[in-house]
TITORDO-446381 format. One record per atom (N, C-alpha, C): residue in three letters; atom name; x, y, z. Coordinates in Angstrom, 2 decimals. Each point is the difference from the previous one (the first is absolute). Layout:
! residues N
ALA:CA:X:Y:Z
...
END
This chain:
! residues 86
MET:N:137.97:77.46:97.20
MET:CA:-1.23:-0.40:-0.09
MET:C:-0.71:0.15:-1.33
THR:N:-1.04:-1.23:-0.25
THR:CA:-0.32:0.41:-1.46
THR:C:-1.13:1.08:0.23
ALA:N:-0.20:1.18:-0.90
ALA:CA:-0.61:1.14:0.17
ALA:C:-1.06:-0.36:-1.40
VAL:N:-2.00:0.38:-0.30
VAL:CA:-0.28:-0.35:-0.43
VAL:C:-0.74:1.81:-0.38
ILE:N:0.06:-0.52:-1.37
ILE:CA:-0.61:1.91:0.40
ILE:C:-1.24:0.21:-1.45
LEU:N:-1.04:0.20:0.86
LEU:CA:-1.41:0.51:-0.16
LEU:C:-0.10:1.05:-1.16
PRO:N:-0.18:-0.02:-1.00
PRO:CA:-0.51:1.58:-0.54
PRO:C:-1.11:0.07:0.30
VAL:N:-0.24:1.34:0.41
VAL:CA:-1.43:0.74:0.29
VAL:C:-0.36:1.00:-0.85
VAL:N:-1.23:0.37:-0.52
VAL:CA:-0.39:0.76:-0.63
VAL:C:-1.18:0.82:0.40
GLN:N:0.14:0.90:0.45
GLN:CA:-0.91:0.97:0.61
GLN:C:-0.62:0.75:-0.73
GLY:N:-1.54:-0.08:0.28
GLY:CA:-0.92:0.50:-0.86
GLY:C:-0.90:1.12:-0.38
ASP:N:-0.21:0.72:-0.37
ASP:CA:-0.56:1.61:0.21
ASP:C:-1.23:-0.27:0.19
SER:N:-0.60:-0.63:0.33
SER:CA:-1.34:0.23:0.63
SER:C:-0.13:0.08:2.04
PRO:N:-0.68:0.31:0.34
PRO:CA:-0.21:0.40:1.53
PRO:C:0.01:-1.41:0.77
GLN:N:-1.02:-1.04:-0.95
GLN:CA:0.06:-1.58:0.67
GLN:C:1.80:-0.46:0.12
GLU:N:0.76:0.31:-1.03
GLU:CA:1.23:-0.32:-0.26
GLU:C:1.15:0.34:1.12
GLN:N:-0.35:1.20:-0.10
GLN:CA:0.87:0.89:1.55
GLN:C:-0.28:-0.47:1.01
GLN:N:0.12:-0.93:0.45
GLN:CA:-0.32:-0.36:1.55
GLN:C:1.48:-0.10:0.56
LYS:N:-0.10:0.29:1.32
LYS:CA:1.52:0.33:0.95
LYS:C:0.28:-1.39:-0.05
HIS:N:-0.43:-0.86:-0.08
HIS:CA:0.69:-1.24:0.30
HIS:C:-0.66:-1.16:-0.97
ILE:N:0.78:-0.99:-0.41
ILE:CA:-0.12:-0.90:-1.04
ILE:C:0.36:-1.31:0.92
GLN:N:-1.12:-1.04:-0.60
GLN:CA:0.52:-1.37:0.31
GLN:C:0.59:-0.88:-0.57
VAL:N:1.00:-0.45:0.14
VAL:CA:0.69:-1.28:-0.60
VAL:C:0.44:-1.26:0.71
MET:N:-0.51:-1.23:-0.73
MET:CA:-0.11:-1.06:0.26
MET:C:1.48:-0.96:-0.35
VAL:N:0.61:-0.87:0.60
VAL:CA:1.21:-0.39:-0.50
VAL:C:-0.30:-1.74:0.58
HIS:N:0.18:-0.85:-0.77
HIS:CA:-0.20:-1.48:0.24
HIS:C:1.35:-0.26:0.18
VAL:N:0.29:-1.02:1.01
VAL:CA:1.00:-0.58:-0.02
VAL:C:-0.51:-1.31:0.32
GLN:N:0.99:-1.62:-0.64
GLN:CA:-0.60:-1.04:0.43
GLN:C:1.33:-0.69:0.31
ALA:N:0.25:-0.67:1.06
ALA:CA:0.75:-0.34:0.83
ALA:C:-0.40:-0.72:1.12
GLU:N:1.17:-1.22:-0.31
GLU:CA:-0.11:-1.29:1.21
GLU:C:0.74:0.36:1.29
ILE:N:-0.47:0.58:1.07
ILE:CA:0.48:0.48:0.97
ILE:C:-0.38:-0.89:1.18
LEU:N:0.72:0.39:1.37
LEU:CA:0.16:-1.27:1.26
LEU:C:-1.70:1.33:0.68
ASN:N:-0.57:-1.57:0.63
ASN:CA:-1.29:0.88:0.79
ASN:C:0.61:0.89:1.21
PRO:N:-0.35:1.08:0.29
PRO:CA:0.36:1.30:1.19
PRO:C:0.17:-1.16:1.32
VAL:N:-1.37:-0.57:-0.12
VAL:CA:0.56:-1.00:1.56
VAL:C:1.25:-0.73:-0.37
PHE:N:0.92:-0.69:-0.95
PHE:CA:0.65:-0.67:0.20
PHE:C:1.17:1.14:0.26
ALA:N:0.16:0.78:-1.28
ALA:CA:0.99:1.32:0.20
ALA:C:-0.06:0.61:1.55
ARG:N:-0.98:0.13:0.16
ARG:CA:0.07:0.29:1.87
ARG:C:0.71:-1.05:0.88
ARG:N:-0.37:-1.00:-0.03
ARG:CA:0.19:-1.18:0.65
ARG:C:2.01:-0.06:-0.36
ARG:N:0.59:0.23:-0.79
ARG:CA:1.74:-0.39:-0.49
ARG:C:0.45:1.79:-0.06
ALA:N:-1.21:0.70:0.08
ALA:CA:1.11:1.59:0.93
ALA:C:-0.14:-0.13:0.57
ASN:N:-1.03:-0.34:1.51
ASN:CA:0.14:-0.61:1.16
ASN:C:1.51:-1.06:0.44
GLN:N:-0.13:-0.49:-0.76
GLN:CA:0.98:-1.29:0.49
GLN:C:1.42:0.33:-0.22
TRP:N:0.19:0.61:-1.28
TRP:CA:1.41:0.93:-0.40
TRP:C:0.20:1.04:1.28
LEU:N:-1.10:0.83:0.34
LEU:CA:0.49:1.04:1.53
LEU:C:0.31:-0.66:1.31
SER:N:-0.74:-1.20:-0.48
SER:CA:-0.13:-0.53:1.48
SER:C:2.17:-0.78:0.27
MET:N:0.50:-0.18:-1.14
MET:CA:0.71:-0.88:0.04
MET:C:1.14:1.43:-0.46
LYS:N:0.03:0.71:-0.49
LYS:CA:0.99:0.83:-0.14
LYS:C:0.15:1.26:0.74
ALA:N:-1.84:0.59:0.37
ALA:CA:0.31:1.17:0.53
ALA:C:-0.53:-0.05:1.32
GLY:N:-0.73:-0.57:0.61
GLY:CA:-0.34:-0.46:1.29
GLY:C:-1.36:-0.38:0.41
HIS:N:-0.25:-0.68:0.41
HIS:CA:-1.08:-0.66:0.63
HIS:C:-1.36:0.91:0.34
LEU:N:0.23:1.19:0.04
LEU:CA:-1.31:0.44:0.87
LEU:C:0.06:1.20:-1.22
LEU:N:-0.03:-0.26:-1.55
LEU:CA:-0.21:1.07:-0.94
LEU:C:-1.58:-1.01:-1.25
LEU:N:-0.64:0.37:-0.23
LEU:CA:-1.10:-0.57:-0.40
LEU:C:-0.55:0.99:-1.61
VAL:N:-0.49:-0.75:-1.03
VAL:CA:-0.36:0.93:-1.07
VAL:C:-1.60:0.11:0.09
ASP:N:0.00:0.80:-0.62
ASP:CA:-1.89:0.28:-0.50
ASP:C:-0.44:0.95:-1.24
GLU:N:-1.27:0.22:0.00
GLU:CA:-0.25:0.73:-1.22
GLU:C:0.70:-0.09:-1.08
PRO:N:0.26:-1.61:-0.80
PRO:CA:0.38:0.03:-1.13
PRO:C:-0.32:0.59:-1.35
GLU:N:0.98:0.87:-1.09
GLU:CA:-0.55:0.81:-1.01
GLU:C:1.00:-0.78:-0.97
LEU:N:-0.68:-0.17:-1.03
LEU:CA:1.02:-0.13:-1.26
LEU:C:0.50:1.05:-1.01
LEU:N:1.37:-0.41:0.08
LEU:CA:0.41:1.34:-0.99
LEU:C:0.33:-0.70:-1.27
LEU:N:-0.32:0.87:-0.98
LEU:CA:-0.10:-0.05:-1.16
LEU:C:1.29:0.59:-0.50
GLY:N:1.00:-0.53:-0.95
GLY:CA:0.84:0.40:-0.74
GLY:C:0.76:-0.39:-0.57
ASP:N:1.80:-0.13:-0.18
ASP:CA:0.37:-1.72:-0.91
ASP:C:-0.17:-1.08:0.53
ALA:N:0.10:-0.37:0.96
ALA:CA:-0.70:-0.67:0.96
ALA:C:-1.00:-0.02:0.85
LEU:N:-0.77:-0.68:0.62
LEU:CA:-1.34:0.05:0.52
LEU:C:0.45:-0.36:1.50
GLN:N:-0.35:0.85:0.90
GLN:CA:1.00:-0.23:1.33
GLN:C:-1.57:0.21:1.25
TRP:N:-0.02:-0.43:0.94
TRP:CA:-0.45:0.10:1.06
TRP:C:0.46:1.11:0.74
ARG:N:-0.64:0.74:0.72
ARG:CA:0.71:1.12:0.77
ARG:C:-0.83:-0.43:1.56
PHE:N:0.47:0.20:1.18
PHE:CA:-1.26:0.01:1.53
PHE:C:0.89:0.74:0.84
ASP:N:-0.87:0.66:0.83
ASP:CA:0.40:0.38:1.34
ASP:C:0.58:-0.66:0.72
VAL:N:1.15:0.50:0.92
VAL:CA:-0.04:-0.96:0.99
VAL:C:0.08:0.90:0.86
PHE:N:-0.57:-0.78:1.18
PHE:CA:0.30:0.43:1.61
PHE:C:0.62:-0.94:1.15
LEU:N:-0.04:0.68:0.98
LEU:CA:0.69:-0.40:0.99
LEU:C:-1.32:-0.63:0.85
SER:N:0.27:-1.98:0.50
SER:CA:-0.85:0.01:0.81
SER:C:1.08:-0.08:1.11
ALA:N:-0.89:0.97:1.12
ALA:CA:0.92:-0.19:1.33
ALA:C:-0.80:-0.42:1.06
PRO:N:0.66:-1.27:1.10
PRO:CA:-0.99:-0.05:0.67
PRO:C:-0.33:0.57:1.13
GLN:N:-1.01:0.02:0.54
GLN:CA:-0.51:1.06:0.80
GLN:C:0.35:-0.46:1.78
LEU:N:0.45:1.15:0.46
LEU:CA:1.07:-0.47:1.20
LEU:C:-1.33:-0.16:1.22
THR:N:-1.16:0.81:-0.51
THR:CA:-1.17:-0.48:1.33
THR:C:-0.49:-1.16:0.22
GLN:N:-0.47:-0.50:-1.39
GLN:CA:-0.50:-1.19:-0.20
GLN:C:1.31:-1.18:-0.86
PRO:N:0.70:-0.89:0.62
PRO:CA:1.31:-0.86:-0.26
PRO:C:-0.52:-1.01:-0.98
GLY:N:0.62:-0.28:-0.92
GLY:CA:-1.23:-0.86:-0.87
GLY:C:-0.50:0.64:-1.32
THR:N:-0.44:1.29:0.24
THR:CA:-0.59:0.22:-1.13
THR:C:0.91:1.06:-0.82
ALA:N:-0.90:0.64:-1.22
ALA:CA:0.96:1.22:-1.02
ALA:C:-1.43:0.37:-0.44
HIS:N:0.48:1.22:0.04
HIS:CA:-1.02:0.87:-1.44
HIS:C:1.21:0.62:-0.91
END
């Protein structure tokens, strides 16, 4: 993984001795829209793992490669009402 080292110089005044600091990182890249990424992930799960698995809550991971990460949940049919799922 690529590492970026940010030198930080802390001053002596009370205003400069705060518990937290803010860091802003700018990344410019062309990535797949999260809606299309979710569709692709659902398609892969359906073909490779099972048709009752679905993804939700996309998160973009910043690393050497930008990647989408999703929560996977099981969509089990309701036994009391056939034809519905939750």
